[in-house]
C-alpha angles and dihedrals in degrees: 000000000000123000131171120230121207117191119194135171123223124196088221101041107023119220116009133181135207130183129210129192097211136037089239092055091047091053091048093050091046091051093047093049092044091056087064089059093150091057102034139042102204127199118211115263115272124210111235125191109219118196116235101200109099100239093045092044092052091049091049092049092050093050101041109026100038092045093045094049097040 
């Protein structure tokens, strides 16, 4: 499964992360966050391959989501 990851950095909240399910949504989110250039430093969306088999998906979630949010 493909997802798009958008990292941005807020002066108030530090590093933040958003996910999009389509390239169009990723571009829209990137554009919306980029308009707020004084508040956010936005990285370009990155394509991420997410495994769909349960054991691999659980491992992926533990590595990427727990680490990114912790």
